[in-house]
MARNUFI-541140 format. One line per 3 residues: number of its first residue (from 1); their letters; for each residue x, y, z of N, C-alpha, C, CB. Coordinates in steps of 0.1 Angstrom, whole numbers. Glycine has a CB too. Layout:
% MARNUFI-541140
NUM = a = X:Y:Z:X:Y:Z:X:Y:Z:X:Y:Z | ...
This chain:
% MARNUFI-541140
1 = xxx = -89:119:221:-76:111:220:-74:103:232:-65:121:217 | -70:90:230:-68:81:241:-53:83:246:-69:67:237 | -52:82:260:-38:83:265:-32:69:265:-39:88:279
4 = xxx = -19:68:268:-11:56:266:-17:45:275:3:58:270 | -23:48:286:-28:38:295:-40:31:289:-32:44:308 | -47:37:279:-58:31:272:-55:24:259:-69:42:269
7 = xxx = -42:24:255:-39:19:242:-41:3:241:-24:22:239 | -38:-4:252:-40:-18:252:-55:-22:250:-34:-25:264 | -64:-15:257:-78:-17:255:-82:-15:240:-86:-9:264
10 = xxx = -76:-4:235:-79:-1:221:-75:-12:211:-73:12:217 | -62:-17:214:-57:-28:205:-65:-40:207:-43:-30:208 | -70:-43:219:-78:-55:221:-91:-54:214:-81:-57:236
13 = xxx = -97:-42:214:-109:-39:206:-107:-42:191:-115:-25:208 | -96:-37:186:-93:-39:172:-91:-54:169:-80:-31:168 | -84:-61:177:-82:-75:175:-95:-83:176:-72:-81:185
16 = xxx = -104:-79:185:-117:-85:186:-125:-84:174:-125:-80:198 | -124:-72:167:-132:-70:155:-127:-79:144:-130:-55:150 | -115:-84:145:-109:-94:135:-110:-108:140:-95:-90:132
19 = xxx = -118:-110:151:-120:-123:157:-107:-129:162:-126:-132:147 | -99:-120:168:-87:-125:174:-87:-123:189:-74:-117:168 | -80:-130:197:-81:-129:212:-73:-116:216:-74:-141:218
22 = xxx = -75:-112:229:-68:-101:234:-53:-103:234:-73:-98:249 | -46:-92:235:-31:-93:234:-26:-100:247:-25:-79:233 | -18:-111:245:-12:-118:256:-2:-109:263:-6:-131:252
25 = xxx = 0:-110:276:10:-102:283:24:-103:277:11:-106:298 | 28:-115:272:41:-116:266:43:-108:253:44:-131:264 | 32:-105:246:33:-98:233:32:-83:235:22:-104:224
28 = xxx = 27:-78:245:24:-64:246:37:-56:245:18:-61:260 | 48:-59:250:60:-51:248:64:-50:234:72:-57:256 | 61:-60:225:65:-59:211:55:-51:203:65:-73:205
31 = xxx = 42:-51:208:31:-44:200:29:-30:205:19:-52:202 | 32:-27:217:29:-13:222:36:-2:215:33:-13:237 | 49:-4:210:55:8:202:47:12:190:69:4:198
34 = xxx = 39:3:184:32:7:172:20:16:175:27:-5:165 | 16:18:188:5:27:192:11:40:196:-4:20:203 | 14:49:187:21:61:190:13:70:198:26:67:177
37 = xxx = 18:77:208:11:86:217:5:98:208:20:92:227 | -7:102:211:-13:113:204:-19:109:190:-3:124:202 | -19:96:187:-23:92:174:-34:82:175:-12:87:166
40 = xxx = -39:79:187:-50:68:188:-62:75:194:-45:57:198 | -73:74:187:-86:80:191:-95:69:196:-92:88:179 | -105:73:204:-115:63:208:-129:70:209:-111:57:221
43 = xxx = -139:62:209:-153:66:211:-158:59:223:-162:65:199 | -164:66:232:-169:59:245:-185:60:245:-163:66:257 | -190:50:252:-205:50:255:-206:44:269:-213:41:244
46 = xxx = -211:52:278:-212:48:292:-199:43:297:-223:38:293 | -189:51:295:-175:47:299:-169:35:293:-175:46:314 | -175:29:283:-170:18:276:-164:22:263:-180:6:274
49 = xxx = -152:17:259:-146:20:246:-154:12:236:-131:17:246 | -160:19:226:-168:12:216:-162:13:202:-182:17:216 | -152:22:200:-146:23:187:-132:29:189:-155:32:177
52 = xxx = -123:25:180:-109:30:180:-105:33:166:-100:21:187 | -95:43:165:-90:46:153:-75:51:155:-98:57:145 | -66:47:146:-52:51:148:-47:56:134:-43:40:153
55 = xxx = -39:67:135:-33:72:123:-18:75:126:-40:84:116 | -9:73:117:5:76:119:10:84:107:13:63:122 | 19:93:109:25:101:98:36:95:91:29:115:103
58 = xxx = 37:97:78:49:93:71:49:101:58:49:77:68 | 54:95:47:54:102:34:51:92:23:67:110:31 | 47:97:12:43:89:0:50:94:-12:27:90:-2
61 = xxx = 56:85:-20:62:88:-33:51:91:-43:72:77:-38 | 51:102:-49:41:106:-59:47:107:-73:34:119:-55 | 39:107:-83:44:108:-97:54:120:-98:33:109:-107
64 = xxx = 65:118:-104:76:128:-105:87:126:-95:70:141:-103 | 85:117:-85:95:113:-76:95:121:-63:108:115:-82 | 87:131:-61:86:138:-48:80:129:-38:78:151:-50
67 = xxx = 82:133:-25:77:126:-14:67:136:-6:88:121:-4 | 54:132:-6:44:141:0:40:136:14:32:142:-9 | 38:145:23:34:141:36:21:133:36:31:153:46
70 = xxx = 20:122:44:9:112:43:5:108:57:13:100:35 | -7:107:59:-13:101:72:-18:87:69:-24:110:78 | -13:77:76:-17:63:73:-27:60:84:-5:53:74
73 = xxx = -40:57:80:-50:53:89:-49:38:90:-65:57:83 | -44:34:102:-37:21:104:-46:11:111:-25:23:112 | -53:15:121:-63:6:128:-76:13:130:-57:1:142
76 = xxx = -87:7:126:-100:13:127:-110:2:130:-104:21:114 | -117:3:141:-127:-8:144:-137:-3:153:-119:-20:151 | -149:-9:152:-160:-7:161:-164:-20:169:-173:-2:153
79 = xxx = -166:-19:181:-169:-31:189:-181:-39:184:-171:-27:204 | -179:-52:185:-190:-61:181:-203:-57:189:-186:-76:182 | -214:-56:182:-227:-52:188:-229:-37:188:-227:-57:202
82 = xxx = -219:-29:184:-220:-14:184:-219:-9:170:-209:-8:193 | -219:-17:160:-217:-12:146:-230:-6:141:-213:-24:137 | -229:2:131:-240:8:124:-248:18:134:-250:-2:118
85 = xxx = -241:24:143:-248:33:152:-241:47:151:-247:28:166 | -232:49:142:-226:62:139:-213:65:146:-235:72:143 | -208:56:155:-196:58:162:-184:58:153:-194:48:174
88 = xxx = -183:48:144:-172:47:135:-172:58:125:-173:34:127 | -183:62:120:-184:74:111:-179:87:117:-198:76:105 | -184:89:130:-179:101:137:-164:101:139:-187:102:150
91 = xxx = -159:89:143:-145:88:146:-136:91:134:-142:74:152 | -140:84:122:-132:86:110:-133:100:105:-137:76:99 | -145:106:106:-147:120:101:-139:130:109:-162:124:102
94 = xxx = -139:128:123:-131:137:131:-116:135:128:-133:133:146 | -111:123:126:-97:120:123:-93:127:110:-94:105:122 | -102:126:99:-98:132:87:-98:148:88:-108:128:76
97 = xxx = -108:153:95:-108:168:97:-96:173:104:-121:172:103 | -90:165:113:-79:169:121:-65:165:115:-80:163:135 | -66:158:103:-53:153:97:-45:165:91:-56:143:86
100 = xxx = -33:167:96:-25:178:90:-19:176:77:-14:182:100 | -17:163:73:-11:159:61:-21:161:49:-5:145:61 | -16:164:37:-26:166:26:-31:153:20:-19:174:15
103 = xxx = -25:142:24:-29:129:18:-31:119:30:-19:124:8 | -40:110:28:-43:99:38:-45:86:30:-55:103:47 | -41:75:37:-43:62:31:-47:52:41:-30:57:23
106 = xxx = -53:41:36:-55:29:45:-55:17:36:-68:31:52 | -54:5:43:-54:-8:37:-66:-16:43:-41:-16:38 | -78:-14:38:-90:-19:46:-92:-34:45:-102:-12:41
109 = xxx = -97:-40:55:-102:-54:54:-115:-55:47:-103:-60:68 | -123:-45:47:-135:-44:39:-134:-31:30:-148:-43:48 | -137:-33:17:-136:-22:8:-148:-14:6:-131:-27:-5
112 = xxx = -160:-19:9:-172:-12:5:-176:0:13:-183:-22:6 | -169:2:25:-174:13:34:-166:26:33:-173:8:48 | -155:26:25:-145:37:26:-147:47:15:-131:32:26
115 = xxx = -155:44:5:-158:54:-6:-165:66:0:-165:48:-17 | -174:63:10:-182:74:15:-174:84:23:-193:69:24 | -161:80:27:-152:88:34:-143:96:25:-144:81:45
118 = xxx = -144:93:12:-136:100:2:-124:93:-2:-132:113:7 | -122:80:2:-111:72:-2:-114:65:-16:-107:61:8 | -104:64:-24:-105:57:-36:-93:47:-38:-106:67:-48
121 = xxx = -96:37:-46:-85:27:-49:-74:33:-57:-91:14:-55 | -62:35:-52:-52:42:-59:-41:32:-64:-45:52:-50 | -40:20:-57:-30:10:-62:-37:-3:-61:-17:10:-54
124 = xxx = -33:-12:-70:-38:-26:-70:-25:-35:-70:-47:-29:-82 | -28:-48:-66:-17:-57:-66:-22:-71:-70:-11:-58:-51 | -13:-80:-72:-17:-94:-75:-9:-104:-68:-15:-96:-90
127 = xxx = -15:-116:-66:-8:-127:-60:-4:-138:-71:-17:-134:-49 | 7:-144:-69:12:-153:-79:16:-167:-73:24:-147:-87 | 15:-177:-81:20:-190:-77:29:-195:-89:8:-200:-74
130 = xxx = 41:-200:-86:50:-205:-96:53:-219:-93:63:-197:-96 | 51:-228:-103:54:-242:-102:69:-243:-103:47:-250:-114 | 75:-245:-92:90:-245:-90:96:-256:-98:94:-246:-76
133 = xxx = 89:-268:-99:95:-280:-105:96:-278:-120:87:-292:-102 | 87:-270:-126:87:-268:-140:93:-255:-145:72:-269:-145 | 96:-247:-135:101:-233:-139:116:-234:-144:101:-224:-127
136 = xxx = 117:-230:-157:131:-229:-163:133:-215:-168:132:-240:-175 | 144:-209:-164:147:-196:-169:149:-195:-184:159:-190:-161 | 144:-185:-190:146:-184:-205:161:-181:-207:137:-173:-210
139 = xxx = 166:-185:-219:180:-183:-222:185:-169:-222:183:-190:-235 | 175:-160:-225:179:-146:-227:180:-138:-213:170:-139:-236 | 176:-145:-202:176:-138:-189:190:-136:-185:168:-147:-179
142 = xxx = 194:-123:-183:208:-121:-180:212:-125:-165:212:-106:-182 | 224:-126:-162:228:-129:-148:225:-117:-139:243:-133:-147 | 221:-120:-127:216:-110:-118:227:-106:-108:204:-114:-111
145 = xxx = 238:-111:-108:249:-107:-98:248:-115:-85:247:-93:-95 | 255:-111:-75:257:-118:-63:246:-116:-53:270:-115:-57 | 239:-126:-48:230:-126:-37:235:-135:-26:216:-129:-41
148 = xxx = 232:-131:-13:237:-139:-2:228:-139:9:251:-134:2 | 229:-148:18:221:-149:31:229:-142:42:218:-164:35 | 224:-131:47:232:-124:57:232:-132:71:225:-110:60
151 = xxx = 242:-129:78:243:-135:91:232:-130:100:257:-133:98 | 227:-137:110:216:-132:119:219:-119:125:214:-142:130 | 232:-116:129:235:-103:135:235:-92:125:248:-104:141
154 = xxx = 234:-94:112:234:-84:102:220:-79:98:242:-88:90 | 210:-87:102:197:-85:97:190:-72:103:188:-97:100 | 193:-70:116:187:-58:123:191:-45:116:192:-58:138
157 = xxx = 180:-38:111:182:-26:104:185:-27:89:194:-19:110 | 188:-39:85:192:-41:71:180:-39:62:198:-55:68 | 168:-45:66:156:-43:58:152:-29:56:144:-51:65
160 = xxx = 153:-21:67:149:-7:66:159:1:57:149:0:80 | 172:-3:58:182:4:50:180:1:35:196:0:55 | 178:-11:32:177:-15:18:163:-10:12:178:-30:16
163 = xxx = 153:-11:20:140:-6:16:141:9:13:129:-8:26 | 148:17:21:149:31:19:157:34:6:157:37:30 | 166:25:2:174:27:-11:165:24:-23:186:18:-11
166 = xxx = 156:15:-21:148:10:-33:135:18:-35:145:-5:-31 | 131:26:-26:118:32:-26:117:44:-36:114:37:-12 | 112:41:-48:111:51:-58:98:51:-65:122:51:-67
169 = xxx = 91:39:-64:79:37:-72:67:46:-66:75:22:-72 | 59:52:-74:47:59:-69:39:50:-61:39:66:-80 | 35:54:-49:27:46:-40:34:41:-28:21:35:-47
172 = xxx = 48:40:-29:55:35:-18:56:45:-7:70:31:-22 | 56:40:6:55:49:17:67:47:26:42:46:25 | 70:57:35:80:56:45:75:47:56:84:69:50
175 = xxx = 85:39:62:81:30:73:86:36:86:88:17:71 | 81:30:97:84:35:110:94:26:118:70:36:118 | 100:31:128:110:23:136:104:10:141:115:31:147
178 = xxx = 91:10:144:85:-2:149:80:-12:138:73:2:158 | 80:-8:126:74:-16:115:80:-30:114:75:-9:102 | 93:-31:114:100:-44:113:97:-53:124:115:-42:111
181 = xxx = 96:-48:136:93:-55:148:79:-61:147:95:-47:161 | 70:-52:143:56:-57:142:54:-68:131:47:-45:138 | 61:-66:120:60:-77:109:66:-90:114:66:-72:97
184 = xxx = 77:-89:121:83:-101:126:74:-108:136:97:-98:133 | 67:-100:144:58:-106:154:47:-113:147:53:-95:163 | 41:-107:137:29:-113:130:33:-126:123:23:-103:120
187 = xxx = 45:-126:117:50:-139:111:53:-150:121:62:-136:102 | 59:-146:132:62:-156:143:49:-161:149:71:-149:153 | 39:-152:151:27:-157:156:20:-167:147:17:-145:159
190 = xxx = 22:-165:134:16:-174:124:24:-187:123:15:-168:111 | 35:-188:131:43:-200:131:53:-201:119:34:-212:130 | 56:-189:114:65:-189:102:79:-183:106:59:-180:91
193 = xxx = 89:-188:100:103:-184:103:108:-177:91:112:-196:107 | 112:-164:93:116:-156:81:131:-159:78:115:-141:84 | 133:-159:65:147:-160:59:149:-148:50:149:-174:52
196 = xxx = 161:-143:50:164:-131:42:175:-134:32:169:-120:51 | 174:-128:20:184:-128:10:187:-114:6:180:-137:-2 | 199:-111:4:204:-97:1:211:-97:-12:212:-91:12
199 = xxx = 208:-88:-21:216:-87:-34:226:-76:-31:207:-83:-46 | 239:-79:-35:250:-70:-34:253:-63:-47:262:-77:-28 | 250:-50:-48:252:-43:-60:266:-36:-60:241:-33:-63
202 = xxx = 268:-28:-71:281:-21:-71:283:-11:-60:282:-13:-85 | 272:-6:-54:273:4:-44:269:-1:-30:266:17:-47 | 269:-14:-29:264:-20:-17:251:-27:-18:263:-10:-6
205 = xxx = 245:-31:-7:232:-39:-8:221:-30:-15:227:-42:6 | 215:-36:-26:205:-29:-33:192:-37:-36:211:-24:-46 | 191:-48:-29:179:-56:-30:177:-66:-18:179:-64:-43
208 = xxx = 165:-69:-15:163:-78:-4:150:-86:-6:163:-70:10 | 150:-98:-2:137:-106:-2:136:-113:12:137:-116:-13 | 124:-113:17:121:-120:29:111:-132:26:115:-111:40
211 = xxx = 115:-144:30:106:-155:26:105:-165:38:110:-162:14 | 95:-173:37:93:-184:47:89:-196:40:83:-180:58 | 92:-208:45:89:-221:39:80:-229:48:102:-229:36
214 = xxx = 70:-234:42:60:-242:50:55:-254:42:49:-233:55 | 49:-263:49:43:-275:42:28:-273:41:47:-287:49 | 23:-278:30:8:-278:28:4:-292:24:3:-268:18
217 = xxx = -9:-295:25:-14:-308:21:-27:-306:13:-17:-318:33 | -28:-295:5:-40:-292:-3:-43:-304:-12:-38:-279:-10 | -56:-308:-12:-60:-318:-21:-54:-332:-17:-56:-315:-35
220 = xxx = -49:-333:-5:-44:-346:-1:-29:-348:-5:-52:-357:-5 | -23:-338:-12:-9:-340:-17:0:-331:-9:-9:-337:-32 | 10:-336:-3:19:-328:5:28:-320:-4:28:-337:14
223 = xxx = 29:-307:-2:38:-299:-10:45:-289:-1:29:-291:-20 | 57:-285:-5:65:-275:2:65:-262:-5:80:-280:4 | 61:-252:2:58:-239:-4:68:-229:1:44:-234:-1
226 = xxx = 75:-221:-8:83:-210:-4:74:-198:-6:96:-209:-13 | 71:-191:5:62:-179:4:71:-166:5:51:-179:15 | 70:-158:-5:77:-145:-5:69:-135:3:81:-140:-19
229 = xxx = 74:-130:14:66:-121:22:68:-106:17:70:-122:37 | 80:-103:12:83:-91:6:96:-91:-2:83:-79:16 | 96:-83:-13:108:-83:-21:109:-68:-27:107:-93:-33
232 = xxx = 121:-63:-25:124:-49:-30:137:-49:-37:123:-39:-18 | 138:-42:-48:150:-42:-56:152:-28:-62:151:-53:-67 | 164:-23:-61:167:-9:-67:169:-10:-82:179:-4:-60
235 = xxx = 174:-20:-87:177:-21:-101:172:-34:-107:192:-20:-103 | 170:-35:-120:166:-48:-127:176:-59:-123:165:-46:-142 | 189:-56:-123:199:-66:-120:197:-72:-106:213:-60:-121
238 = xxx = 194:-63:-96:191:-68:-82:179:-77:-82:189:-56:-73 | 168:-73:-89:156:-81:-90:159:-95:-96:145:-74:-98 | 167:-95:-107:170:-108:-113:179:-116:-104:178:-105:-126
241 = xxx = 188:-110:-97:196:-118:-88:188:-124:-77:207:-109:-82 | 179:-117:-71:170:-123:-61:162:-134:-66:161:-112:-55 | 157:-133:-78:149:-143:-84:157:-156:-87:142:-139:-97
244 = xxx = 169:-154:-92:178:-165:-95:181:-173:-82:190:-161:-102 | 183:-165:-71:185:-172:-58:173:-180:-54:189:-161:-47 | 161:-174:-54:149:-181:-50:147:-194:-58:137:-172:-51
247 = xxx = 149:-193:-71:146:-205:-79:157:-216:-77:147:-201:-94 | 167:-212:-70:178:-222:-67:176:-229:-53:191:-216:-68 | 166:-224:-46:163:-230:-33:158:-245:-35:153:-222:-24
250 = xxx = 165:-254:-29:161:-268:-31:149:-272:-22:173:-277:-27 | 143:-284:-26:132:-290:-19:120:-281:-18:136:-294:-5 | 117:-274:-29:105:-265:-29:97:-269:-41:110:-250:-30
253 = xxx = 83:-270:-39:74:-274:-50:68:-261:-56:63:-283:-45 | 65:-251:-48:59:-239:-53:65:-227:-47:44:-239:-50 | 65:-216:-54:69:-203:-49:56:-194:-50:81:-197:-57
256 = xxx = 52:-189:-39:40:-180:-38:44:-166:-34:30:-186:-28 | 38:-157:-41:41:-143:-39:28:-136:-37:49:-136:-50 | 27:-127:-27:15:-120:-24:17:-105:-25:9:-123:-10
259 = xxx = 7:-98:-30:7:-83:-30:19:-78:-38:8:-78:-15 | 20:-82:-50:31:-78:-59:25:-68:-69:37:-90:-66 | 34:-59:-75:30:-49:-85:24:-56:-97:42:-40:-89
262 = xxx = 14:-49:-103:7:-55:-115:17:-56:-127:-5:-46:-119 | 27:-47:-128:35:-47:-140:49:-54:-137:38:-33:-144 | 50:-62:-126:62:-69:-124:63:-81:-134:63:-75:-109
265 = xxx = 74:-81:-142:74:-91:-154:79:-105:-150:83:-85:-164 | 73:-111:-140:77:-124:-135:75:-135:-146:69:-128:-122 | 63:-134:-153:61:-145:-163:71:-145:-174:47:-142:-169
268 = xxx = 77:-134:-177:87:-133:-188:100:-139:-184:88:-119:-192 | 102:-143:-172:115:-150:-168:116:-164:-174:116:-150:-153 | 105:-170:-177:105:-185:-179:103:-189:-194:94:-191:-170
271 = xxx = 108:-200:-197:106:-206:-211:91:-208:-213:114:-218:-213 | 84:-212:-203:69:-214:-203:63:-205:-193:66:-229:-200 | 57:-194:-198:51:-184:-189:39:-191:-180:45:-173:-196
274 = xxx = 34:-202:-185:23:-208:-177:27:-214:-164:17:-219:-185 | 40:-215:-161:44:-220:-148:42:-209:-137:59:-223:-148 | 39:-197:-142:35:-186:-133:21:-183:-134:44:-173:-136
277 = xxx = 13:-185:-124:-1:-183:-124:-6:-172:-115:-8:-197:-120 | -14:-163:-120:-20:-153:-112:-32:-158:-104:-24:-140:-120 | -32:-158:-91:-43:-163:-83:-53:-153:-79:-37:-170:-71
280 = xxx = -48:-140:-78:-58:-130:-74:-52:-116:-78:-60:-130:-59 | -61:-107:-82:-58:-93:-84:-68:-85:-76:-59:-89:-100 | -63:-76:-67:-72:-69:-58:-67:-55:-55:-73:-77:-45
283 = xxx = -75:-48:-48:-72:-34:-44:-61:-35:-33:-84:-26:-39 | -52:-25:-33:-42:-25:-23:-43:-12:-14:-27:-26:-29 | -38:-1:-19:-39:12:-12:-52:19:-15:-27:21:-15
286 = xxx = -59:24:-5:-70:33:-7:-65:47:-3:-83:29:1 | -66:57:-12:-60:70:-9:-71:80:-8:-51:74:-21 | -68:91:0:-77:102:2:-70:115:1:-84:100:16
289 = xxx = -75:124:-7:-69:138:-7:-76:146:4:-71:144:-21 | -69:149:15:-74:156:26:-74:171:23:-66:153:39 | -63:175:16:-62:189:12:-60:189:-3:-50:197:19
292 = xxx = -70:191:-11:-69:189:-25:-59:197:-32:-83:191:-31 | -59:211:-30:-49:219:-37:-35:215:-33:-52:233:-34 | -32:212:-20:-19:209:-16:-15:195:-22:-17:209:-1
295 = xxx = -24:186:-22:-21:173:-28:-18:173:-43:-32:163:-25 | -26:181:-50:-24:183:-64:-11:189:-68:-36:191:-71 | -7:199:-59:6:205:-62:18:196:-58:7:218:-54
298 = xxx = 16:186:-50:27:178:-45:33:169:-56:22:169:-34 | 25:166:-66:30:157:-77:33:165:-89:20:146:-80 | 40:159:-99:44:166:-111:35:162:-122:59:163:-115
301 = xxx = 34:170:-133:26:167:-144:34:170:-157:13:176:-145 | 32:162:-168:40:164:-180:37:178:-186:37:153:-190 | 46:183:-194:44:195:-201:33:194:-211:57:199:-208
304 = xxx = 27:206:-214:16:206:-223:4:213:-217:12:192:-227 | -8:212:-223:-20:218:-219:-24:213:-205:-31:217:-229 | -31:221:-197:-36:217:-185:-51:214:-187:-35:228:-174
307 = xxx = -58:212:-175:-72:209:-176:-79:215:-164:-74:193:-176 | -92:218:-165:-100:223:-154:-109:213:-149:-108:236:-159 | -108:209:-136:-117:199:-130:-125:205:-119:-108:187:-125
310 = xxx = -137:199:-118:-146:203:-107:-147:191:-97:-161:206:-113 | -142:194:-85:-141:183:-75:-152:185:-65:-127:184:-68 | -159:174:-61:-169:174:-51:-165:166:-39:-183:169:-57
313 = xxx = -165:172:-27:-161:166:-15:-171:169:-4:-147:170:-10 | -181:160:-2:-192:163:8:-187:162:22:-203:153:6 | -176:156:25:-171:154:39:-162:166:43:-164:141:41
316 = xxx = -153:170:34:-144:181:37:-147:192:26:-129:177:36 | -157:200:29:-163:208:19:-154:219:14:-175:215:25 | -143:223:22:-134:232:16:-126:228:4:-124:236:27
319 = xxx = -126:214:2:-120:209:-10:-128:211:-23:-117:194:-8 | -141:212:-21:-150:213:-33:-147:226:-40:-165:212:-28 | -147:224:-54:-145:236:-62:-138:232:-75:-136:246:-55
322 = xxx = -134:242:-83:-128:240:-96:-113:243:-95:-135:249:-107 | -106:235:-102:-91:236:-101:-85:235:-115:-85:225:-92 | -76:244:-118:-68:243:-130:-56:235:-127:-65:257:-136
325 = xxx = -53:224:-134:-42:215:-131:-33:214:-144:-47:201:-127 | -21:217:-142:-11:216:-153:3:216:-148:-13:227:-163 | 12:215:-158:27:214:-154:31:227:-148:35:211:-167
328 = xxx = 26:238:-152:31:251:-147:25:256:-134:28:262:-158 | 12:252:-132:5:256:-120:-7:247:-117:1:271:-121 | -10:248:-104:-22:242:-99:-29:252:-90:-20:228:-91
331 = xxx = -41:256:-94:-48:267:-86:-63:266:-88:-43:281:-91 | -70:272:-79:-84:273:-81:-88:282:-92:-91:278:-68 | -99:280:-99:-103:288:-110:-118:290:-109:-99:281:-123
334 = xxx = -122:301:-115:-137:304:-117:-142:300:-131:-140:318:-113 | -133:296:-139:-136:293:-153:-144:280:-154:-124:292:-161 | -149:277:-165:-157:265:-167:-149:252:-165:-164:265:-181
337 = xxx = -155:242:-159:-148:229:-157:-149:221:-170:-154:221:-145 | -139:212:-173:-140:203:-184:-143:189:-180:-126:203:-191 | -140:185:-167:-144:172:-161:-149:175:-147:-132:162:-161
340 = xxx = -158:167:-142:-163:168:-129:-162:154:-122:-178:173:-128 | -157:153:-110:-155:141:-103:-155:142:-88:-142:134:-108 | -158:131:-81:-158:131:-67:-143:131:-62:-165:119:-61
343 = xxx = -141:134:-49:-128:134:-44:-122:120:-43:-127:140:-30 | -131:109:-42:-127:96:-42:-122:92:-56:-138:86:-38 | -129:96:-67:-124:94:-81:-111:101:-83:-135:98:-91
346 = xxx = -109:113:-78:-96:120:-79:-85:112:-73:-97:134:-73 | -88:106:-61:-78:98:-54:-74:86:-63:-83:93:-41 | -84:80:-70:-81:68:-78:-71:72:-90:-94:63:-84
349 = xxx = -72:84:-95:-64:87:-107:-51:94:-102:-71:96:-116 | -50:98:-90:-39:106:-85:-25:100:-87:-41:109:-70 | -23:87:-85:-10:81:-86:-8:75:-100:-9:70:-76
352 = xxx = -18:75:-108:-17:70:-122:-22:55:-123:-3:71:-126 | -29:50:-113:-33:36:-113:-44:33:-122:-36:32:-100 | -52:43:-126:-63:41:-135:-64:54:-143:-77:38:-128
355 = xxx = -68:53:-156:-69:65:-164:-83:72:-162:-68:61:-179 | -83:85:-162:-96:92:-161:-106:88:-172:-93:107:-163 | -101:84:-184:-110:80:-194:-117:67:-190:-103:78:-207
358 = xxx = -110:58:-183:-116:46:-179:-127:48:-168:-105:36:-173 | -124:58:-159:-134:61:-149:-146:68:-156:-128:70:-138 | -144:76:-167:-154:82:-174:-164:72:-180:-149:91:-185
361 = xxx = -158:61:-186:-166:50:-191:-174:44:-181:-156:40:-198 | -169:43:-168:-176:36:-157:-186:46:-151:-167:31:-147 | -186:59:-155:-195:68:-149:-190:76:-137:-208:62:-146
364 = xxx = -178:73:-133:-172:80:-121:-167:93:-124:-161:71:-115 | -165:97:-137:-160:110:-141:-171:115:-151:-146:110:-147 | -175:127:-149:-185:134:-158:-177:142:-168:-195:142:-150
367 = xxx = -179:139:-181:-172:146:-191:-180:158:-196:-169:137:-203 | -175:170:-193:-181:183:-198:-176:188:-211:-180:193:-187 | -163:184:-214:-157:187:-226:-150:174:-231:-146:199:-224
370 = xxx = -155:167:-242:-149:155:-246:-135:156:-250:-157:150:-258 | -130:168:-254:-116:169:-258:-107:169:-246:-114:182:-266 | -112:170:-234:-104:170:-222:-99:157:-218:-112:177:-211
373 = xxx = -106:146:-222:-102:133:-217:-87:129:-220:-111:122:-222 | -83:130:-233:-69:127:-236:-59:135:-228:-67:128:-251 | -63:148:-226:-54:156:-218:-53:151:-203:-59:171:-218
376 = xxx = -64:147:-198:-65:142:-184:-57:129:-183:-79:140:-179 | -58:120:-193:-50:108:-193:-35:111:-193:-54:99:-205 | -31:121:-201:-17:124:-201:-12:130:-188:-15:134:-213
379 = xxx = -20:139:-183:-16:146:-170:-14:136:-158:-26:157:-167 | -23:127:-157:-23:118:-145:-17:105:-147:-37:117:-141 | -10:103:-158:-3:90:-160:10:90:-151:1:88:-175
382 = xxx = 15:78:-149:27:76:-141:36:67:-150:24:69:-127 | 49:69:-147:59:61:-155:58:46:-153:73:66:-152 | 54:42:-141:52:28:-138:40:26:-129:64:22:-131
385 = xxx = 35:14:-129:23:11:-121:25:14:-106:19:-4:-123 | 16:22:-100:18:25:-86:16:13:-77:9:36:-82 | 24:13:-66:23:1:-57:29:5:-44:32:-11:-63
388 = xxx = 22:0:-33:27:4:-20:37:-7:-14:15:5:-11 | 33:-19:-13:42:-30:-8:45:-30:6:54:-28:-16 | 38:-22:14:40:-21:29:27:-26:35:44:-7:34
391 = xx = 27:-35:44:15:-41:51:12:-33:63:17:-56:54 | 1:-25:62:-4:-17:74:-19:-17:74:2:-2:74
C-alpha cells in the first residue's frame, strides 16, 4: 500500500498511461483528496513505481432497492514499457483478494482485459444527438413543472443532495465528498463551463441537469452544441421539466447526451423521433462478485421456484461451487446444478442487464436443465434497465 507521500507519483503514472502530462502544482490541491489514504496500491521494480491501483468504498443499488457494499476500482495503470510483465495482474489480484466488500466495479478504458479478473459487463449506456432546430415536442407530452437556474452560491452541495434523492435505479452508486470537485476540475481543464438547472418538485428539488455549451466546426459548418454532462430525476415530471428547459435554451443547434440509460424514452418526446439519433451504445459498468454468496443474498428475487447454479471462479476459488438461488433463500448446495457459468457471466446477469437465456445462446452459460432458463430469466430480471451514471 502506498503512503500519502507517494500518491502524486501514482497519479502521474496513471495520467501518463492515458498520455496526459504530470499533475501541475496548481491542480494537486484539487486532485489529492480523491486519493484516499489506505486505498492506493503500487508495484515497485528497483525502487521505481511501475504500476498503481486505487479502490474506494461505496454502495450499489441492487434489484429490489437494497444498497450493497461496493468497492470501486477507480484508477489502474502500468507504466509505459512495463506492460505484459505481470505487475498489473499481480496488483489487481491482490486488490480483489483484499477487498472486504462483496461487490466490485470499474469503468475501464479498455474492455478486453478485465474478463480474466472475473468482471462482466453489468450495465450499458448510449450516446444521443438531438437536432435542436427540428425538435418539436409531441402534443401529448405533459407539462413538467418548474425548473430554474440556481444562483452560484446555491450550487455547492446541491448536486450531491439531489443525486441522493434520485438514486434508485439498479446500478447507481454512492458518491464521495471529493467527486463533485473532481468532475468540475475535469470539465474546467477541458475548457468547459458547467451550467446547472434544477427541477422544483412538491417536496423540494427532485431533478438536476448539468450541461455545457461549446462551438464546433465539423464538416466546415459552425454549430453550437449543448452537451449534457449528467441528468438525474426522481420522477417522470422532473425529467420532463428538465427536458422542456433544455429544449428552450436559445442559440443551440444540437443537444448531445452521453452515457444515458438504454431505456430512457427520449425519442418519444418528439413529433418526429428521427430528430433524436443514437450515436453509440457501449458497455458502462463492469461488475465483479468478490463474495458470491454475500452478493447473491444482497439482492431480491421474485417469488416462485428457485434455481441451482454452478459458479466457476478461477481467481477467487472460494467462490466456486453450487448455489441454490431463490426468493426464500440463497445457499450452497450439493444437489445437481441446472446452469453452469463463470463468475464474470454471473456478474453480467446480476443487475438484470442481460438475460441468462441470451448468454446461453452466446455460449457463456451452460444449460444442464433446459427447463431452468425461463426460471433464471425471471429470477435475475430487474424492473428497469440498470445504469450507473457516475463517471469514475
